[in-house]
py3Dmol code that shows the C-alpha trace and the ligand (Angstrom):
import py3Dmol

protein = """\
ATOM      1  CA  MET A   1       0.000  -0.019   0.019  1.00  0.00           C
ATOM      2  CA  LYS A   2       1.101   3.570  -0.641  1.00  0.00           C
ATOM      3  CA  GLU A   3       2.943   5.279   2.256  1.00  0.00           C
ATOM      4  CA  TYR A   4       2.834   8.942   3.172  1.00  0.00           C
ATOM      5  CA  ARG A   5       4.558  11.359   5.524  1.00  0.00           C
ATOM      6  CA  ILE A   6       2.699  14.008   7.516  1.00  0.00           C
ATOM      7  CA  LYS A   7       3.928  17.495   8.380  1.00  0.00           C
ATOM      8  CA  PRO A   8       2.181  19.545  11.077  1.00  0.00           C
ATOM      9  CA  LEU A   9       2.110  23.166   9.863  1.00  0.00           C
ATOM     10  CA  LEU A  10       2.093  25.598  12.779  1.00  0.00           C
ATOM     11  CA  THR A  11      -0.103  28.572  11.794  1.00  0.00           C
ATOM     12  CA  GLY A  12      -0.662  30.399  15.100  1.00  0.00           C
ATOM     13  CA  TRP A  13      -1.725  30.052  18.707  1.00  0.00           C
ATOM     14  CA  PHE A  14      -4.898  30.316  20.799  1.00  0.00           C
ATOM     15  CA  ASN A  15      -4.637  31.375  24.438  1.00  0.00           C
ATOM     16  CA  MET A  16      -7.532  29.394  25.761  1.00  0.00           C
ATOM     17  CA  ASN A  17      -9.353  29.160  29.035  1.00  0.00           C
ATOM     18  CA  TRP A  18      -9.198  25.581  30.220  1.00  0.00           C
ATOM     19  CA  GLY A  19     -12.803  26.008  31.272  1.00  0.00           C
ATOM     20  CA  LEU A  20     -13.782  26.086  27.630  1.00  0.00           C
ATOM     21  CA  ILE A  21     -11.881  23.078  26.419  1.00  0.00           C
ATOM     22  CA  MET A  22     -11.874  20.831  29.461  1.00  0.00           C
ATOM     23  CA  SER A  23     -14.453  21.490  32.116  1.00  0.00           C
ATOM     24  CA  PRO A  24     -16.260  24.465  33.562  1.00  0.00           C
ATOM     25  CA  LEU A  25     -14.465  23.574  36.823  1.00  0.00           C
ATOM     26  CA  ALA A  26     -11.169  24.522  35.189  1.00  0.00           C
ATOM     27  CA  SER A  27     -12.028  28.158  34.522  1.00  0.00           C
ATOM     28  CA  GLY A  28      -9.138  30.448  35.322  1.00  0.00           C
ATOM     29  CA  TYR A  29      -6.364  28.294  33.973  1.00  0.00           C
ATOM     30  CA  PHE A  30      -5.067  29.412  30.595  1.00  0.00           C
ATOM     31  CA  ALA A  31      -2.829  27.598  28.116  1.00  0.00           C
ATOM     32  CA  ASP A  32      -1.342  28.416  24.725  1.00  0.00           C
ATOM     33  CA  LEU A  33      -2.551  25.887  22.192  1.00  0.00           C
ATOM     34  CA  PRO A  34      -1.024  25.686  18.735  1.00  0.00           C
ATOM     35  CA  VAL A  35      -3.272  25.815  15.633  1.00  0.00           C
ATOM     36  CA  PHE A  36      -2.157  23.491  12.845  1.00  0.00           C
ATOM     37  CA  MET A  37      -2.845  22.610   9.265  1.00  0.00           C
ATOM     38  CA  PHE A  38      -1.404  19.305   8.100  1.00  0.00           C
ATOM     39  CA  LEU A  39       0.401  18.464   4.907  1.00  0.00           C
ATOM     40  CA  ILE A  40       0.249  14.845   3.718  1.00  0.00           C
ATOM     41  CA  GLU A  41       3.065  14.077   1.301  1.00  0.00           C
ATOM     42  CA  GLY A  42       3.146  11.051  -0.949  1.00  0.00           C
ATOM     43  CA  GLU A  43       5.950   9.552  -2.973  1.00  0.00           C
ATOM     44  CA  GLY A  44       6.623  11.563  -6.086  1.00  0.00           C
ATOM     45  CA  GLY A  45       5.761  14.901  -4.467  1.00  0.00           C
ATOM     46  CA  GLU A  46       2.008  14.461  -4.139  1.00  0.00           C
ATOM     47  CA  GLN A  47       0.503  16.884  -1.626  1.00  0.00           C
ATOM     48  CA  ILE A  48      -2.820  16.740   0.221  1.00  0.00           C
ATOM     49  CA  VAL A  49      -3.839  19.363   2.770  1.00  0.00           C
ATOM     50  CA  VAL A  50      -5.821  18.848   5.953  1.00  0.00           C
ATOM     51  CA  ASP A  51      -7.810  21.846   7.335  1.00  0.00           C
ATOM     52  CA  GLY A  52      -7.475  25.603   6.807  1.00  0.00           C
ATOM     53  CA  SER A  53      -6.395  27.378  10.051  1.00  0.00           C
ATOM     54  CA  TYR A  54      -8.071  30.629  11.198  1.00  0.00           C
ATOM     55  CA  GLN A  55      -8.540  34.202  10.007  1.00  0.00           C
ATOM     56  CA  HIS A  56      -7.652  36.474  12.854  1.00  0.00           C
ATOM     57  CA  ASP A  57     -10.719  38.730  12.432  1.00  0.00           C
ATOM     58  CA  HIS A  58     -13.230  35.839  12.366  1.00  0.00           C
ATOM     59  CA  VAL A  59     -12.253  34.479  15.777  1.00  0.00           C
ATOM     60  CA  PRO A  60     -13.829  35.937  18.936  1.00  0.00           C
ATOM     61  CA  LYS A  61     -10.675  37.342  20.561  1.00  0.00           C
ATOM     62  CA  PHE A  62     -12.028  37.532  24.071  1.00  0.00           C
ATOM     63  CA  ILE A  63     -12.553  33.787  24.084  1.00  0.00           C
ATOM     64  CA  PHE A  64      -9.742  32.399  21.966  1.00  0.00           C
ATOM     65  CA  GLY A  65      -6.940  34.966  22.297  1.00  0.00           C
ATOM     66  CA  PRO A  66      -5.527  34.223  18.860  1.00  0.00           C
ATOM     67  CA  HIS A  67      -2.002  35.363  18.101  1.00  0.00           C
ATOM     68  CA  ARG A  68       0.497  34.706  15.330  1.00  0.00           C
ATOM     69  CA  THR A  69       3.811  36.119  14.279  1.00  0.00           C
ATOM     70  CA  PRO A  70       4.328  37.164  10.588  1.00  0.00           C
ATOM     71  CA  ASP A  71       6.132  33.908   9.807  1.00  0.00           C
ATOM     72  CA  LEU A  72       3.048  31.975  10.895  1.00  0.00           C
ATOM     73  CA  GLU A  73       0.690  33.679   8.435  1.00  0.00           C
ATOM     74  CA  VAL A  74      -0.844  30.875   6.379  1.00  0.00           C
ATOM     75  CA  PRO A  75       0.424  31.956   2.922  1.00  0.00           C
ATOM     76  CA  GLU A  76       3.944  32.310   4.393  1.00  0.00           C
ATOM     77  CA  VAL A  77       3.803  28.841   5.942  1.00  0.00           C
ATOM     78  CA  LEU A  78       2.585  27.204   2.723  1.00  0.00           C
ATOM     79  CA  LYS A  79       5.416  28.900   0.833  1.00  0.00           C
ATOM     80  CA  ALA A  80       7.949  27.721   3.356  1.00  0.00           C
ATOM     81  CA  TYR A  81       6.744  24.137   2.932  1.00  0.00           C
ATOM     82  CA  GLY A  82       6.698  24.351  -0.859  1.00  0.00           C
ATOM     83  CA  VAL A  83       2.929  24.267  -1.206  1.00  0.00           C
ATOM     84  CA  ASP A  84       1.338  26.125  -4.111  1.00  0.00           C
ATOM     85  CA  PRO A  85      -2.330  26.291  -3.033  1.00  0.00           C
ATOM     86  CA  LEU A  86      -3.500  26.464  -6.650  1.00  0.00           C
ATOM     87  CA  SER A  87      -1.963  23.073  -7.410  1.00  0.00           C
ATOM     88  CA  ILE A  88      -3.625  21.280  -4.493  1.00  0.00           C
ATOM     89  CA  GLU A  89      -6.428  18.958  -5.672  1.00  0.00           C
ATOM     90  CA  LYS A  90      -7.687  17.606  -2.327  1.00  0.00           C
ATOM     91  CA  VAL A  91      -8.293  19.354   0.998  1.00  0.00           C
ATOM     92  CA  LEU A  92      -9.636  17.175   3.805  1.00  0.00           C
ATOM     93  CA  VAL A  93     -11.640  19.179   6.350  1.00  0.00           C
ATOM     94  CA  THR A  94     -11.955  17.551   9.753  1.00  0.00           C
ATOM     95  CA  HIS A  95     -14.745  19.923  10.778  1.00  0.00           C
ATOM     96  CA  LEU A  96     -16.017  23.465  10.197  1.00  0.00           C
ATOM     97  CA  HIS A  97     -14.842  25.308  13.306  1.00  0.00           C
ATOM     98  CA  HIS A  98     -13.279  28.657  12.454  1.00  0.00           C
ATOM     99  CA  ASP A  99      -9.732  27.525  13.228  1.00  0.00           C
ATOM    100  CA  HIS A 100     -10.057  24.918  10.518  1.00  0.00           C
ATOM    101  CA  THR A 101     -11.757  26.881   7.715  1.00  0.00           C
ATOM    102  CA  GLY A 102     -10.054  30.319   7.603  1.00  0.00           C
ATOM    103  CA  TYR A 103      -7.871  29.760   4.553  1.00  0.00           C
ATOM    104  CA  LEU A 104      -9.756  27.057   2.626  1.00  0.00           C
ATOM    105  CA  HIS A 105     -10.481  29.673  -0.008  1.00  0.00           C
ATOM    106  CA  LEU A 106      -6.794  29.735  -1.014  1.00  0.00           C
ATOM    107  CA  PHE A 107      -7.151  26.239  -2.517  1.00  0.00           C
ATOM    108  CA  GLU A 108      -9.108  27.443  -5.576  1.00  0.00           C
ATOM    109  CA  ASN A 109      -8.803  24.232  -7.546  1.00  0.00           C
ATOM    110  CA  ALA A 110      -9.312  21.690  -4.817  1.00  0.00           C
ATOM    111  CA  ASP A 111     -12.212  19.469  -3.867  1.00  0.00           C
ATOM    112  CA  LEU A 112     -13.003  20.027  -0.176  1.00  0.00           C
ATOM    113  CA  TYR A 113     -13.931  16.782   1.631  1.00  0.00           C
ATOM    114  CA  VAL A 114     -16.484  17.500   4.392  1.00  0.00           C
ATOM    115  CA  GLN A 115     -19.116  15.401   6.088  1.00  0.00           C
ATOM    116  CA  GLU A 116     -22.644  16.377   5.008  1.00  0.00           C
ATOM    117  CA  GLU A 117     -23.778  16.297   8.640  1.00  0.00           C
ATOM    118  CA  GLU A 118     -21.065  18.846   9.506  1.00  0.00           C
ATOM    119  CA  VAL A 119     -22.211  21.288   6.834  1.00  0.00           C
ATOM    120  CA  LEU A 120     -25.825  21.251   8.073  1.00  0.00           C
ATOM    121  CA  ASN A 121     -24.879  21.617  11.717  1.00  0.00           C
ATOM    122  CA  SER A 122     -22.269  24.353  11.153  1.00  0.00           C
ATOM    123  CA  TYR A 123     -24.551  26.555   9.053  1.00  0.00           C
ATOM    124  CA  PHE A 124     -27.162  26.375  11.830  1.00  0.00           C
ATOM    125  CA  PRO A 125     -24.980  25.661  14.871  1.00  0.00           C
ATOM    126  CA  MET A 126     -26.524  24.718  18.216  1.00  0.00           C
ATOM    127  CA  GLY A 127     -26.027  26.914  21.248  1.00  0.00           C
ATOM    128  CA  TYR A 128     -22.460  27.366  22.346  1.00  0.00           C
ATOM    129  CA  GLN A 129     -21.161  25.781  19.122  1.00  0.00           C
ATOM    130  CA  ALA A 130     -22.033  29.081  17.385  1.00  0.00           C
ATOM    131  CA  VAL A 131     -18.960  30.817  18.841  1.00  0.00           C
ATOM    132  CA  GLY A 132     -16.801  28.271  17.013  1.00  0.00           C
ATOM    133  CA  CYS A 133     -18.287  28.658  13.544  1.00  0.00           C
ATOM    134  CA  ALA A 134     -17.743  31.226  10.805  1.00  0.00           C
ATOM    135  CA  PRO A 135     -19.919  30.071   7.836  1.00  0.00           C
ATOM    136  CA  GLU A 136     -19.075  33.255   5.957  1.00  0.00           C
ATOM    137  CA  GLU A 137     -15.646  31.698   5.388  1.00  0.00           C
ATOM    138  CA  TRP A 138     -16.973  28.692   3.427  1.00  0.00           C
ATOM    139  CA  VAL A 139     -20.504  29.231   2.084  1.00  0.00           C
ATOM    140  CA  ASP A 140     -19.076  30.505  -1.239  1.00  0.00           C
ATOM    141  CA  LEU A 141     -17.016  27.316  -1.440  1.00  0.00           C
ATOM    142  CA  LEU A 142     -20.029  24.979  -1.248  1.00  0.00           C
ATOM    143  CA  PRO A 143     -19.921  24.114  -4.973  1.00  0.00           C
ATOM    144  CA  ARG A 144     -16.522  22.538  -4.427  1.00  0.00           C
ATOM    145  CA  PHE A 145     -17.527  20.628  -1.252  1.00  0.00           C
ATOM    146  CA  ARG A 146     -17.509  16.885  -1.662  1.00  0.00           C
ATOM    147  CA  LEU A 147     -20.163  15.833   0.804  1.00  0.00           C
ATOM    148  CA  ILE A 148     -19.247  12.630   2.620  1.00  0.00           C
ATOM    149  CA  ASN A 149     -21.513  10.394   4.688  1.00  0.00           C
ATOM    150  CA  GLY A 150     -19.564   8.240   7.170  1.00  0.00           C
ATOM    151  CA  ASP A 151     -16.244   6.438   6.566  1.00  0.00           C
ATOM    152  CA  PHE A 152     -14.834   7.110   3.134  1.00  0.00           C
ATOM    153  CA  ASN A 153     -11.768   5.984   1.106  1.00  0.00           C
ATOM    154  CA  VAL A 154     -10.159   9.063  -0.458  1.00  0.00           C
ATOM    155  CA  GLN A 155      -7.422   7.172  -2.291  1.00  0.00           C
ATOM    156  CA  GLU A 156      -5.012   4.331  -1.681  1.00  0.00           C
ATOM    157  CA  GLY A 157      -3.672   4.679   1.892  1.00  0.00           C
ATOM    158  CA  ILE A 158      -5.886   7.660   2.914  1.00  0.00           C
ATOM    159  CA  ASP A 159      -9.310   7.289   4.558  1.00  0.00           C
ATOM    160  CA  LEU A 160     -11.787   9.631   6.223  1.00  0.00           C
ATOM    161  CA  VAL A 161     -13.095   8.187   9.481  1.00  0.00           C
ATOM    162  CA  PHE A 162     -16.441   9.457  10.763  1.00  0.00           C
ATOM    163  CA  ALA A 163     -15.603  10.739  14.308  1.00  0.00           C
ATOM    164  CA  PRO A 164     -18.457  12.784  15.736  1.00  0.00           C
ATOM    165  CA  GLY A 165     -18.709  14.247  19.251  1.00  0.00           C
ATOM    166  CA  HIS A 166     -16.607  17.395  19.150  1.00  0.00           C
ATOM    167  CA  THR A 167     -18.994  18.490  16.428  1.00  0.00           C
ATOM    168  CA  ALA A 168     -21.940  16.670  14.831  1.00  0.00           C
ATOM    169  CA  GLY A 169     -20.153  15.726  11.619  1.00  0.00           C
ATOM    170  CA  HIS A 170     -16.508  15.732  12.668  1.00  0.00           C
ATOM    171  CA  GLN A 171     -14.120  13.344  10.830  1.00  0.00           C
ATOM    172  CA  ALA A 172     -10.589  12.122  11.333  1.00  0.00           C
ATOM    173  CA  VAL A 173      -8.066  11.167   8.667  1.00  0.00           C
ATOM    174  CA  ALA A 174      -6.328   7.803   8.596  1.00  0.00           C
ATOM    175  CA  VAL A 175      -3.023   7.812   6.721  1.00  0.00           C
ATOM    176  CA  ASN A 176      -0.844   4.869   5.898  1.00  0.00           C
ATOM    177  CA  THR A 177       2.806   5.402   6.894  1.00  0.00           C
ATOM    178  CA  SER A 178       5.976   3.385   7.368  1.00  0.00           C
ATOM    179  CA  ARG A 179       5.002   3.065  11.074  1.00  0.00           C
ATOM    180  CA  GLY A 180       1.470   1.826  10.315  1.00  0.00           C
ATOM    181  CA  LYS A 181      -1.720   3.860  10.472  1.00  0.00           C
ATOM    182  CA  ALA A 182      -1.438   7.450  11.546  1.00  0.00           C
ATOM    183  CA  ILE A 183      -4.664   9.081  12.650  1.00  0.00           C
ATOM    184  CA  ILE A 184      -5.045  12.837  12.346  1.00  0.00           C
ATOM    185  CA  LEU A 185      -7.642  13.207  15.053  1.00  0.00           C
ATOM    186  CA  GLY A 186      -8.792  16.698  14.250  1.00  0.00           C
ATOM    187  CA  ASP A 187     -10.358  17.996  17.474  1.00  0.00           C
ATOM    188  CA  ALA A 188     -11.618  14.571  18.599  1.00  0.00           C
ATOM    189  CA  ALA A 189      -8.875  15.228  21.156  1.00  0.00           C
ATOM    190  CA  TYR A 190      -7.063  18.543  21.421  1.00  0.00           C
ATOM    191  CA  MET A 191      -4.066  16.944  23.090  1.00  0.00           C
ATOM    192  CA  TYR A 192      -2.427  13.581  23.798  1.00  0.00           C
ATOM    193  CA  ALA A 193      -3.847  13.918  27.314  1.00  0.00           C
ATOM    194  CA  GLY A 194      -7.293  13.500  25.753  1.00  0.00           C
ATOM    195  CA  LEU A 195      -6.560   9.801  25.442  1.00  0.00           C
ATOM    196  CA  ALA A 196      -5.933   9.226  29.090  1.00  0.00           C
ATOM    197  CA  LYS A 197      -5.331   5.491  28.919  1.00  0.00           C
ATOM    198  CA  ARG A 198      -2.894   5.618  26.025  1.00  0.00           C
ATOM    199  CA  PHE A 199      -0.992   8.662  27.247  1.00  0.00           C
ATOM    200  CA  PRO A 200      -1.287   8.474  31.047  1.00  0.00           C
ATOM    201  CA  LYS A 201       1.898  10.573  31.547  1.00  0.00           C
ATOM    202  CA  GLN A 202       0.559  13.439  29.528  1.00  0.00           C
ATOM    203  CA  PHE A 203      -2.819  13.168  31.200  1.00  0.00           C
ATOM    204  CA  MET A 204      -1.281  13.317  34.707  1.00  0.00           C
ATOM    205  CA  GLU A 205       0.905  16.234  33.784  1.00  0.00           C
ATOM    206  CA  MET A 206      -2.177  18.165  32.586  1.00  0.00           C
ATOM    207  CA  ILE A 207      -4.101  17.392  35.792  1.00  0.00           C
ATOM    208  CA  GLY A 208      -1.084  18.262  37.929  1.00  0.00           C
ATOM    209  CA  ARG A 209      -0.591  21.680  36.422  1.00  0.00           C
ATOM    210  CA  GLY A 210      -4.091  22.684  37.167  1.00  0.00           C
ATOM    211  CA  GLY A 211      -6.213  21.297  34.449  1.00  0.00           C
ATOM    212  CA  VAL A 212      -9.220  20.468  36.543  1.00  0.00           C
ATOM    213  CA  ALA A 213      -9.678  23.127  39.184  1.00  0.00           C
ATOM    214  CA  GLY A 214      -7.662  25.953  37.752  1.00  0.00           C
ATOM    215  CA  LYS A 215      -4.978  25.472  40.372  1.00  0.00           C
ATOM    216  CA  GLU A 216      -2.103  23.114  40.996  1.00  0.00           C
ATOM    217  CA  ILE A 217      -3.123  19.691  42.212  1.00  0.00           C
ATOM    218  CA  ASP A 218      -1.147  17.427  44.518  1.00  0.00           C
ATOM    219  CA  LEU A 219      -1.077  14.137  42.613  1.00  0.00           C
ATOM    220  CA  SER A 220       0.183  12.262  45.675  1.00  0.00           C
ATOM    221  CA  ASP A 221      -2.993  13.051  47.597  1.00  0.00           C
ATOM    222  CA  PRO A 222      -4.812   9.666  48.108  1.00  0.00           C
ATOM    223  CA  GLU A 223      -8.149  11.293  47.333  1.00  0.00           C
ATOM    224  CA  VAL A 224      -6.826  12.655  44.036  1.00  0.00           C
ATOM    225  CA  GLN A 225      -5.328   9.254  43.193  1.00  0.00           C
ATOM    226  CA  GLU A 226      -8.600   7.488  43.910  1.00  0.00           C
ATOM    227  CA  THR A 227     -10.430   9.848  41.595  1.00  0.00           C
ATOM    228  CA  LEU A 228      -7.843   9.510  38.835  1.00  0.00           C
ATOM    229  CA  SER A 229      -7.964   5.709  39.054  1.00  0.00           C
ATOM    230  CA  ARG A 230     -11.624   5.873  38.198  1.00  0.00           C
ATOM    231  CA  VAL A 231     -10.809   7.917  35.122  1.00  0.00           C
ATOM    232  CA  PHE A 232      -8.241   5.363  33.943  1.00  0.00           C
ATOM    233  CA  SER A 233     -10.566   2.397  34.569  1.00  0.00           C
ATOM    234  CA  ALA A 234     -13.466   3.836  32.698  1.00  0.00           C
ATOM    235  CA  ARG A 235     -12.585   6.379  30.092  1.00  0.00           C
ATOM    236  CA  TYR A 236     -10.607   7.154  26.983  1.00  0.00           C
ATOM    237  CA  GLY A 237     -10.946  10.867  27.221  1.00  0.00           C
ATOM    238  CA  GLY A 238      -9.843  13.275  29.850  1.00  0.00           C
ATOM    239  CA  TYR A 239     -11.750  16.445  29.249  1.00  0.00           C
ATOM    240  CA  PHE A 240     -15.244  17.473  28.218  1.00  0.00           C
ATOM    241  CA  GLY A 241     -15.760  21.173  28.232  1.00  0.00           C
ATOM    242  CA  PRO A 242     -18.401  23.066  26.334  1.00  0.00           C
ATOM    243  CA  SER A 243     -16.273  22.645  23.230  1.00  0.00           C
ATOM    244  CA  ILE A 244     -17.536  19.030  23.099  1.00  0.00           C
ATOM    245  CA  LEU A 245     -21.004  18.828  21.573  1.00  0.00           C
ATOM    246  CA  ASN A 246     -21.704  15.299  22.739  1.00  0.00           C
ATOM    247  CA  PRO A 247     -19.624  13.637  25.558  1.00  0.00           C
ATOM    248  CA  GLY A 248     -21.112  10.195  24.986  1.00  0.00           C
ATOM    249  CA  GLU A 249     -20.321  10.297  21.315  1.00  0.00           C
ATOM    250  CA  ILE A 250     -16.783  11.483  21.806  1.00  0.00           C
ATOM    251  CA  MET A 251     -16.136   8.434  24.061  1.00  0.00           C
ATOM    252  CA  ARG A 252     -17.170   6.069  21.235  1.00  0.00           C
ATOM    253  CA  THR A 253     -15.174   8.093  18.731  1.00  0.00           C
ATOM    254  CA  LEU A 254     -11.966   8.022  20.813  1.00  0.00           C
ATOM    255  CA  ALA A 255     -12.351   4.288  21.465  1.00  0.00           C
ATOM    256  CA  LYS A 256     -12.762   3.733  17.682  1.00  0.00           C
ATOM    257  CA  LEU A 257      -9.770   5.910  16.710  1.00  0.00           C
ATOM    258  CA  ASP A 258      -7.535   4.556  19.469  1.00  0.00           C
ATOM    259  CA  ALA A 259      -8.183   0.995  18.336  1.00  0.00           C
ATOM    260  CA  MET A 260      -7.120   1.692  14.753  1.00  0.00           C
ATOM    261  CA  ALA A 261      -4.136   4.000  15.371  1.00  0.00           C
ATOM    262  CA  ASP A 262      -0.448   3.166  15.408  1.00  0.00           C
ATOM    263  CA  VAL A 263       0.445   6.855  15.438  1.00  0.00           C
ATOM    264  CA  ILE A 264      -1.733   9.536  17.064  1.00  0.00           C
ATOM    265  CA  ILE A 265      -1.861  13.160  15.860  1.00  0.00           C
ATOM    266  CA  PRO A 266      -4.185  15.297  17.997  1.00  0.00           C
ATOM    267  CA  GLY A 267      -5.544  18.686  16.939  1.00  0.00           C
ATOM    268  CA  HIS A 268      -3.793  21.208  19.203  1.00  0.00           C
ATOM    269  CA  ASP A 269      -0.973  19.542  21.193  1.00  0.00           C
ATOM    270  CA  PRO A 270       2.200  21.684  21.769  1.00  0.00           C
ATOM    271  CA  GLU A 271       4.209  18.432  21.436  1.00  0.00           C
ATOM    272  CA  LEU A 272       3.524  18.459  17.718  1.00  0.00           C
ATOM    273  CA  VAL A 273       5.480  21.682  17.290  1.00  0.00           C
ATOM    274  CA  ARG A 274       8.766  19.744  17.602  1.00  0.00           C
ATOM    275  CA  MET A 275       7.618  16.936  15.279  1.00  0.00           C
ATOM    276  CA  LYS A 276       8.482  18.301  11.856  1.00  0.00           C
ATOM    277  CA  VAL A 277       7.830  15.042  10.022  1.00  0.00           C
ATOM    278  CA  ILE A 278       5.643  12.127  11.106  1.00  0.00           C
ATOM    279  CA  PRO A 279       6.363   9.283  11.509  1.00  0.00           C
ATOM    280  CA  ASP A 280      10.072  10.133  11.428  1.00  0.00           C
ATOM    281  CA  ASP A 281       9.953  12.391  14.488  1.00  0.00           C
ATOM    282  CA  TYR A 282       7.179  10.552  16.317  1.00  0.00           C
ATOM    283  CA  ASP A 283       8.586   9.358  19.659  1.00  0.00           C
ATOM    284  CA  LEU A 284       5.411   8.595  21.660  1.00  0.00           C
ATOM    285  CA  GLU A 285       3.954   5.111  22.209  1.00  0.00           C
TER     286      GLU A 285
END
"""
ligand_1 = """\
1
ZN
Zn -12.898 22.375 16.802
"""
view = py3Dmol.view(width=600, height=400)
view.addModel(protein, "pdb")
view.setStyle({"model": 0}, {"cartoon": {"style": "trace"}})
view.addModel(ligand_1, "xyz")
view.setStyle({"model": 1}, {"stick": {}})
view.zoomTo()
view.show()
C-alpha cells in the first residue's frame, strides 16, 4: 500500500481558558494551544492538505486569544513548505470550526472533503457551538464541497473516518505510513492527554498543572489518586468542556480511533510543534 509522511504546519496560537476546552471547573487556567494545518506528502511529491487554520478577524478574541507572528501567516507557511495552493487537488476538512476553515479559499482548484452532517450543523450551529463557527468563510465554497456520509476511502492509503462528538459531523483522517496507520484526530482530542489510557503521563501532567480546578493539584494526595484511578478504569478521554458537543459520542469516537491508530496526531498539542515530520519524528507510544 502507498505510504505517506505528515507534516504539522504551525499557523498560530490560541490562548484558551481551560474552562472552555476541558471542564467548567477548570475556569481560570489558561494555556497556549497551537493551531495546525497538516500536509500529507506522498511519494513523487504528491501533496494533500488537511484543514485551513483561522482568520484572525473571524475568531472571537475575548474567548480564543488568537496570536501569530508574521512567519506563521498561512500563505507564508505554505510557501515555506513548498505548497502552491493552486496546485492542491484535495483538501480534507476535519470539521467546520473557524480555526479549520479560515484559509480554505486559497485552494481554488481543490475538492474540499467535508461530512454532510457537518455542513448542516455548522450553518445552523446549536447553542455554544455558534462561537466556534464562521460560515461566511466557506458558504461561497459549497460548490466545491465533496459531501461525505460516514467512513470514506479518499485514495489508496488515505481514509476519512467518521468521528463525531466534538461537532456533529466531525471526521478524522487515517493515513498509511511506514509506522502503520497514523490518525489525524482533528479535534476529537485537542491533546495527547485526551486519550488518558494511552497517554497516562501526559494526562497526569495536565491534571497536575491545574487542568481540573484551575490550580495546581497534589497528585500524591490519596483522594486525588482514587479519583484518577476511576478515570483510567472507565474512560478514553480526559476532558469534556463546552467545546464538546456530545460527551457520549466522543467516548465512542476516541475508542474507535484509538483502536485503529499506530500513530496519534491530536488537533492542538504543543508536542507536535517539535515533530516536523511524522512518523520520522514521532517518539510517543
Ligand atoms: Zn474544533
